[in-house]
N, CA, C and O atoms as a GROMACS GRO file, in nm:
protein
  356
    1MET      N    1  -1.547   0.424  -3.776
    1MET     CA    2  -1.459   0.402  -3.889
    1MET      C    3  -1.380   0.274  -3.866
    1MET      O    4  -1.310   0.262  -3.766
    2ALA      N    5  -1.390   0.183  -3.955
    2ALA     CA    6  -1.317   0.056  -3.945
    2ALA      C    7  -1.175   0.075  -3.997
    2ALA      O    8  -1.152   0.152  -4.090
    3GLY      N    9  -1.082   0.006  -3.937
    3GLY     CA   10  -0.942   0.018  -3.978
    3GLY      C   11  -0.879  -0.119  -3.994
    3GLY      O   12  -0.803  -0.162  -3.907
    4GLY      N   13  -0.907  -0.188  -4.102
    4GLY     CA   14  -0.849  -0.320  -4.124
    4GLY      C   15  -0.910  -0.422  -4.028
    4GLY      O   16  -1.032  -0.438  -4.023
    5TRP      N   17  -0.823  -0.490  -3.951
    5TRP     CA   18  -0.869  -0.593  -3.859
    5TRP      C   19  -0.915  -0.534  -3.726
    5TRP      O   20  -0.975  -0.605  -3.645
    6ALA      N   21  -0.888  -0.409  -3.702
    6ALA     CA   22  -0.924  -0.346  -3.574
    6ALA      C   23  -1.074  -0.321  -3.567
    6ALA      O   24  -1.139  -0.292  -3.668
    7ARG      N   25  -1.129  -0.333  -3.447
    7ARG     CA   26  -1.270  -0.306  -3.430
    7ARG      C   27  -1.294  -0.156  -3.432
    7ARG      O   28  -1.200  -0.077  -3.419
    8ASP      N   29  -1.419  -0.116  -3.449
    8ASP     CA   30  -1.453   0.025  -3.453
    8ASP      C   31  -1.414   0.092  -3.322
    8ASP      O   32  -1.440   0.039  -3.214
    9GLY      N   33  -1.351   0.208  -3.331
    9GLY     CA   34  -1.311   0.284  -3.213
    9GLY      C   35  -1.177   0.244  -3.154
    9GLY      O   36  -1.134   0.303  -3.055
   10ALA      N   37  -1.110   0.146  -3.212
   10ALA     CA   38  -0.983   0.100  -3.157
   10ALA      C   39  -0.876   0.209  -3.163
   10ALA      O   40  -0.796   0.224  -3.070
   11VAL      N   41  -0.873   0.285  -3.270
   11VAL     CA   42  -0.774   0.392  -3.285
   11VAL      C   43  -0.798   0.499  -3.179
   11VAL      O   44  -0.703   0.548  -3.117
   12SER      N   45  -0.923   0.536  -3.159
   12SER     CA   46  -0.955   0.636  -3.058
   12SER      C   47  -0.917   0.586  -2.919
   12SER      O   48  -0.868   0.663  -2.836
   13GLU      N   49  -0.939   0.458  -2.892
   13GLU     CA   50  -0.902   0.402  -2.763
   13GLU      C   51  -0.751   0.406  -2.743
   13GLU      O   52  -0.704   0.434  -2.632
   14GLN      N   53  -0.674   0.380  -2.847
   14GLN     CA   54  -0.528   0.387  -2.837
   14GLN      C   55  -0.482   0.529  -2.808
   14GLN      O   56  -0.393   0.551  -2.726
   15ILE      N   57  -0.543   0.625  -2.876
   15ILE     CA   58  -0.507   0.765  -2.853
   15ILE      C   59  -0.539   0.805  -2.710
   15ILE      O   60  -0.456   0.866  -2.643
   16GLU      N   61  -0.659   0.772  -2.664
   16GLU     CA   62  -0.699   0.805  -2.527
   16GLU      C   63  -0.608   0.738  -2.425
   16GLU      O   64  -0.570   0.800  -2.326
   17ALA      N   65  -0.571   0.611  -2.448
   17ALA     CA   66  -0.482   0.540  -2.356
   17ALA      C   67  -0.344   0.606  -2.352
   17ALA      O   68  -0.285   0.618  -2.245
   18SER      N   69  -0.294   0.648  -2.467
   18SER     CA   70  -0.163   0.714  -2.472
   18SER      C   71  -0.166   0.846  -2.396
   18SER      O   72  -0.072   0.880  -2.324
   19ILE      N   73  -0.273   0.921  -2.414
   19ILE     CA   74  -0.287   1.049  -2.344
   19ILE      C   75  -0.296   1.026  -2.194
   19ILE      O   76  -0.232   1.097  -2.117
   20SER      N   77  -0.375   0.928  -2.153
   20SER     CA   78  -0.390   0.898  -2.010
   20SER      C   79  -0.257   0.854  -1.948
   20SER      O   80  -0.223   0.897  -1.838
   21ASP      N   81  -0.183   0.771  -2.019
   21ASP     CA   82  -0.053   0.725  -1.970
   21ASP      C   83   0.043   0.841  -1.952
   21ASP      O   84   0.112   0.850  -1.850
   22GLU      N   85   0.048   0.930  -2.049
   22GLU     CA   86   0.140   1.044  -2.042
   22GLU      C   87   0.100   1.140  -1.931
   22GLU      O   88   0.187   1.190  -1.859
   23LEU      N   89  -0.029   1.166  -1.915
   23LEU     CA   90  -0.074   1.253  -1.806
   23LEU      C   91  -0.040   1.194  -1.670
   23LEU      O   92   0.003   1.266  -1.580
   24ALA      N   93  -0.060   1.065  -1.654
   24ALA     CA   94  -0.026   1.000  -1.527
   24ALA      C   95   0.124   1.008  -1.499
   24ALA      O   96   0.165   1.032  -1.386
   25ARG      N   97   0.204   0.989  -1.604
   25ARG     CA   98   0.350   0.999  -1.587
   25ARG      C   99   0.392   1.139  -1.546
   25ARG      O  100   0.478   1.156  -1.459
   26MET      N  101   0.330   1.240  -1.608
   26MET     CA  102   0.364   1.379  -1.577
   26MET      C  103   0.320   1.415  -1.435
   26MET      O  104   0.395   1.482  -1.363
   27LYS      N  105   0.202   1.372  -1.394
   27LYS     CA  106   0.154   1.401  -1.259
   27LYS      C  107   0.243   1.336  -1.155
   27LYS      O  108   0.275   1.398  -1.053
   28GLN      N  109   0.284   1.214  -1.179
   28GLN     CA  110   0.371   1.144  -1.085
   28GLN      C  111   0.505   1.214  -1.072
   28GLN      O  112   0.561   1.223  -0.963
   29ARG      N  113   0.556   1.264  -1.181
   29ARG     CA  114   0.685   1.332  -1.180
   29ARG      C  115   0.677   1.466  -1.106
   29ARG      O  116   0.774   1.508  -1.043
   30ARG      N  117   0.562   1.534  -1.115
   30ARG     CA  118   0.547   1.665  -1.054
   30ARG      C  119   0.518   1.659  -0.904
   30ARG      O  120   0.544   1.756  -0.833
   31GLU      N  121   0.464   1.548  -0.855
   31GLU     CA  122   0.426   1.538  -0.714
   31GLU      C  123   0.542   1.482  -0.632
   31GLU      O  124   0.578   1.366  -0.648
   32PRO      N  125   0.599   1.565  -0.544
   32PRO     CA  126   0.708   1.516  -0.460
   32PRO      C  127   0.657   1.406  -0.366
   32PRO      O  128   0.541   1.408  -0.324
   33GLN      N  129   0.742   1.313  -0.334
   33GLN     CA  130   0.707   1.201  -0.248
   33GLN      C  131   0.784   1.207  -0.117
   33GLN      O  132   0.901   1.246  -0.116
   34GLY      N  133   0.721   1.170  -0.007
   34GLY     CA  134   0.789   1.157   0.122
   34GLY      C  135   0.811   1.289   0.193
   34GLY      O  136   0.746   1.390   0.165
   35GLU      N  137   0.903   1.287   0.286
   35GLU     CA  138   0.936   1.403   0.368
   35GLU      C  139   1.027   1.500   0.294
   35GLU      O  140   1.109   1.460   0.211
   36SER      N  141   1.012   1.628   0.325
   36SER     CA  142   1.102   1.729   0.269
   36SER      C  143   1.238   1.718   0.337
   36SER      O  144   1.248   1.688   0.456
   37LEU      N  145   1.341   1.743   0.260
   37LEU     CA  146   1.475   1.746   0.316
   37LEU      C  147   1.507   1.887   0.363
   37LEU      O  148   1.455   1.984   0.308
   38THR      N  149   1.592   1.900   0.463
   38THR     CA  150   1.634   2.032   0.509
   38THR      C  151   1.750   2.085   0.426
   38THR      O  152   1.771   2.206   0.417
   39HIS      N  153   1.825   1.993   0.363
   39HIS     CA  154   1.937   2.031   0.277
   39HIS      C  155   1.922   1.962   0.142
   39HIS      O  156   1.870   1.850   0.134
   40CYS      N  157   1.966   2.028   0.038
   40CYS     CA  158   1.954   1.980  -0.099
   40CYS      C  159   2.023   1.844  -0.116
   40CYS      O  160   2.134   1.823  -0.065
   41ALA      N  161   1.958   1.754  -0.188
   41ALA     CA  162   2.014   1.621  -0.211
   41ALA      C  163   2.134   1.624  -0.305
   41ALA      O  164   2.213   1.529  -0.307
   42GLU      N  165   2.150   1.730  -0.383
   42GLU     CA  166   2.260   1.737  -0.479
   42GLU      C  167   2.376   1.823  -0.431
   42GLU      O  168   2.492   1.782  -0.442
   43CYS      N  169   2.346   1.943  -0.379
   43CYS     CA  170   2.456   2.036  -0.345
   43CYS      C  171   2.472   2.060  -0.194
   43CYS      O  172   2.564   2.131  -0.153
   44GLU      N  173   2.385   2.001  -0.113
   44GLU     CA  174   2.392   2.011   0.034
   44GLU      C  175   2.365   2.152   0.088
   44GLU      O  176   2.388   2.178   0.206
   45GLU      N  177   2.316   2.243   0.003
   45GLU     CA  178   2.278   2.376   0.051
   45GLU      C  179   2.145   2.366   0.126
   45GLU      O  180   2.064   2.279   0.094
   46PRO      N  181   2.123   2.452   0.226
   46PRO     CA  182   1.995   2.447   0.298
   46PRO      C  183   1.878   2.483   0.207
   46PRO      O  184   1.888   2.573   0.123
   47ILE      N  185   1.767   2.411   0.223
   47ILE     CA  186   1.645   2.441   0.149
   47ILE      C  187   1.562   2.534   0.237
   47ILE      O  188   1.534   2.501   0.352
   48PRO      N  189   1.521   2.650   0.184
   48PRO     CA  190   1.444   2.745   0.266
   48PRO      C  191   1.316   2.682   0.320
   48PRO      O  192   1.251   2.601   0.253
   49GLU      N  193   1.280   2.721   0.443
   49GLU     CA  194   1.162   2.665   0.509
   49GLU      C  195   1.036   2.692   0.429
   49GLU      O  196   0.948   2.606   0.420
   50LYS      N  197   1.025   2.811   0.370
   50LYS     CA  198   0.906   2.844   0.290
   50LYS      C  199   0.891   2.749   0.171
   50LYS      O  200   0.780   2.713   0.135
   51ARG      N  201   1.002   2.710   0.111
   51ARG     CA  202   0.997   2.615  -0.001
   51ARG      C  203   0.953   2.477   0.048
   51ARG      O  204   0.873   2.410  -0.017
   52ARG      N  205   1.004   2.435   0.163
   52ARG     CA  206   0.964   2.305   0.219
   52ARG      C  207   0.816   2.302   0.254
   52ARG      O  208   0.751   2.200   0.237
   53LEU      N  209   0.763   2.415   0.302
   53LEU     CA  210   0.620   2.420   0.335
   53LEU      C  211   0.533   2.427   0.210
   53LEU      O  212   0.424   2.370   0.207
   54ALA      N  213   0.581   2.496   0.108
   54ALA     CA  214   0.502   2.511  -0.016
   54ALA      C  215   0.500   2.383  -0.097
   54ALA      O  216   0.400   2.353  -0.162
   55LEU      N  217   0.609   2.307  -0.094
   55LEU     CA  218   0.619   2.183  -0.172
   55LEU      C  219   0.656   2.067  -0.080
   55LEU      O  220   0.774   2.034  -0.067
   56PRO      N  221   0.559   2.005  -0.016
   56PRO     CA  222   0.591   1.892   0.071
   56PRO      C  223   0.664   1.782  -0.007
   56PRO      O  224   0.623   1.747  -0.117
   57GLY      N  225   0.770   1.731   0.050
   57GLY     CA  226   0.847   1.626  -0.016
   57GLY      C  227   0.959   1.678  -0.105
   57GLY      O  228   1.020   1.600  -0.178
   58VAL      N  229   0.988   1.807  -0.099
   58VAL     CA  230   1.090   1.866  -0.185
   58VAL      C  231   1.229   1.812  -0.146
   58VAL      O  232   1.259   1.797  -0.028
   59LYS      N  233   1.311   1.783  -0.246
   59LYS     CA  234   1.444   1.726  -0.223
   59LYS      C  235   1.557   1.815  -0.272
   59LYS      O  236   1.672   1.795  -0.233
   60LEU      N  237   1.525   1.913  -0.358
   60LEU     CA  238   1.628   1.997  -0.418
   60LEU      C  239   1.608   2.144  -0.383
   60LEU      O  240   1.495   2.189  -0.363
   61CYS      N  241   1.720   2.217  -0.378
   61CYS     CA  242   1.711   2.362  -0.361
   61CYS      C  243   1.662   2.423  -0.492
   61CYS      O  244   1.652   2.355  -0.594
   62ILE      N  245   1.633   2.550  -0.489
   62ILE     CA  246   1.578   2.617  -0.608
   62ILE      C  247   1.676   2.612  -0.724
   62ILE      O  248   1.636   2.585  -0.838
   63ASP      N  249   1.804   2.639  -0.698
   63ASP     CA  250   1.904   2.640  -0.806
   63ASP      C  251   1.917   2.503  -0.872
   63ASP      O  252   1.920   2.494  -0.995
   64CYS      N  253   1.924   2.396  -0.792
   64CYS     CA  254   1.938   2.262  -0.849
   64CYS      C  255   1.811   2.222  -0.924
   64CYS      O  256   1.819   2.155  -1.027
   65GLN      N  257   1.694   2.261  -0.873
   65GLN     CA  258   1.570   2.228  -0.941
   65GLN      C  259   1.560   2.301  -1.074
   65GLN      O  260   1.516   2.243  -1.174
   66GLN      N  261   1.602   2.428  -1.078
   66GLN     CA  262   1.600   2.503  -1.204
   66GLN      C  263   1.697   2.441  -1.305
   66GLN      O  264   1.667   2.435  -1.424
   67GLU      N  265   1.812   2.396  -1.258
   67GLU     CA  266   1.908   2.333  -1.347
   67GLU      C  267   1.850   2.202  -1.403
   67GLU      O  268   1.865   2.174  -1.522
   68ARG      N  269   1.785   2.125  -1.318
   68ARG     CA  270   1.724   2.000  -1.363
   68ARG      C  271   1.610   2.027  -1.461
   68ARG      O  272   1.597   1.957  -1.561
   69ASP      N  273   1.528   2.128  -1.433
   69ASP     CA  274   1.419   2.162  -1.524
   69ASP      C  275   1.471   2.211  -1.658
   69ASP      O  276   1.408   2.188  -1.762
   70GLY      N  277   1.586   2.279  -1.658
   70GLY     CA  278   1.644   2.329  -1.781
   70GLY      C  279   1.702   2.220  -1.868
   70GLY      O  280   1.719   2.238  -1.989
   71SER      N  281   1.734   2.105  -1.808
   71SER     CA  282   1.792   1.995  -1.884
   71SER      C  283   1.687   1.893  -1.926
   71SER      O  284   1.717   1.775  -1.941
   72PHE      N  285   1.563   1.938  -1.943
   72PHE     CA  286   1.452   1.851  -1.982
   72PHE      C  287   1.480   1.789  -2.118
   72PHE      O  288   1.520   1.858  -2.212
   73GLN      N  289   1.459   1.658  -2.127
   73GLN     CA  290   1.477   1.589  -2.254
   73GLN      C  291   1.341   1.538  -2.300
   73GLN      O  292   1.279   1.455  -2.234
   74ALA      N  293   1.297   1.590  -2.411
   74ALA     CA  294   1.166   1.551  -2.463
   74ALA      C  295   1.167   1.406  -2.508
   74ALA      O  296   1.264   1.357  -2.566
   75ARG      N  297   1.057   1.339  -2.479
   75ARG     CA  298   1.040   1.202  -2.525
   75ARG      C  299   0.977   1.203  -2.663
   75ARG      O  300   0.915   1.302  -2.703
   76GLY      N  301   0.993   1.095  -2.733
   76GLY     CA  302   0.931   1.083  -2.865
   76GLY      C  303   0.779   1.087  -2.852
   76GLY      O  304   0.723   1.027  -2.760
   77GLY      N  305   0.713   1.155  -2.942
   77GLY     CA  306   0.569   1.168  -2.936
   77GLY      C  307   0.497   1.068  -3.023
   77GLY      O  308   0.390   1.098  -3.076
   78ILE      N  309   0.553   0.950  -3.040
   78ILE     CA  310   0.494   0.851  -3.128
   78ILE      C  311   0.414   0.753  -3.043
   78ILE      O  312   0.463   0.703  -2.942
   79ASN      N  313   0.294   0.725  -3.085
   79ASN     CA  314   0.211   0.626  -3.019
   79ASN      C  315   0.255   0.488  -3.066
   79ASN      O  316   0.220   0.445  -3.176
   80ARG      N  317   0.332   0.420  -2.982
   80ARG     CA  318   0.385   0.289  -3.021
   80ARG      C  319   0.307   0.175  -2.957
   80ARG      O  320   0.344   0.059  -2.972
   81ARG      N  321   0.200   0.207  -2.887
   81ARG     CA  322   0.123   0.106  -2.817
   81ARG      C  323   0.075  -0.005  -2.911
   81ARG      O  324   0.079  -0.123  -2.875
   82GLY      N  325   0.029   0.032  -3.029
   82GLY     CA  326  -0.027  -0.066  -3.120
   82GLY      C  327   0.061  -0.100  -3.238
   82GLY      O  328   0.018  -0.174  -3.327
   83SER      N  329   0.183  -0.049  -3.242
   83SER     CA  330   0.266  -0.073  -3.358
   83SER      C  331   0.334  -0.210  -3.351
   83SER      O  332   0.360  -0.262  -3.242
   84LYS      N  333   0.363  -0.266  -3.466
   84LYS     CA  334   0.428  -0.397  -3.470
   84LYS      C  335   0.572  -0.386  -3.419
   84LYS      O  336   0.623  -0.481  -3.360
   85ASP      N  337   0.637  -0.273  -3.441
   85ASP     CA  338   0.775  -0.257  -3.396
   85ASP      C  339   0.786  -0.271  -3.245
   85ASP      O  340   0.881  -0.332  -3.195
   86SER      N  341   0.690  -0.217  -3.171
   86SER     CA  342   0.697  -0.222  -3.026
   86SER      C  343   0.678  -0.366  -2.977
   86SER      O  344   0.725  -0.399  -2.868
   87GLN      N  345   0.613  -0.448  -3.053
   87GLN     CA  346   0.592  -0.588  -3.014
   87GLN      C  347   0.716  -0.673  -3.043
   87GLN      O  348   0.732  -0.780  -2.984
   88LEU      N  349   0.801  -0.627  -3.131
   88LEU     CA  350   0.920  -0.702  -3.168
   88LEU      C  351   1.036  -0.680  -3.073
   88LEU      O  352   1.128  -0.761  -3.067
   89LYS      N  353   1.033  -0.569  -2.998
   89LYS     CA  354   1.145  -0.535  -2.909
   89LYS      C  355   1.130  -0.598  -2.774
   89LYS      O  356   1.215  -0.579  -2.687
   0.00000   0.00000   0.00000
C-alpha cells in the first residue's frame, strides 16, 4: 500500500521500529545492572540474601521497589518517529 511520498512498507517499518524500541527500553529497565547491594539505596534497610540471589544487581528492598512500581507513569503511545512535529523539536 502506497502512502503519498513514502515507499511501500514504510508504515509497517515504522510500526516495527517503534515496537522494537519500546521492547528494548522495557528489557533494559527490567534487567538490574552491576553488583547487588546489601542495603537498600533509598531507605538503607538490609536487602534479604534470597532477593539478592534471585535478582542479581538489585539495588532496592522489596518495599521501596513496590513503591517505585506503584508510581509508574505511562508514556504517550504515539508513534512520533515519522511525524513532522518530532522533526521540528
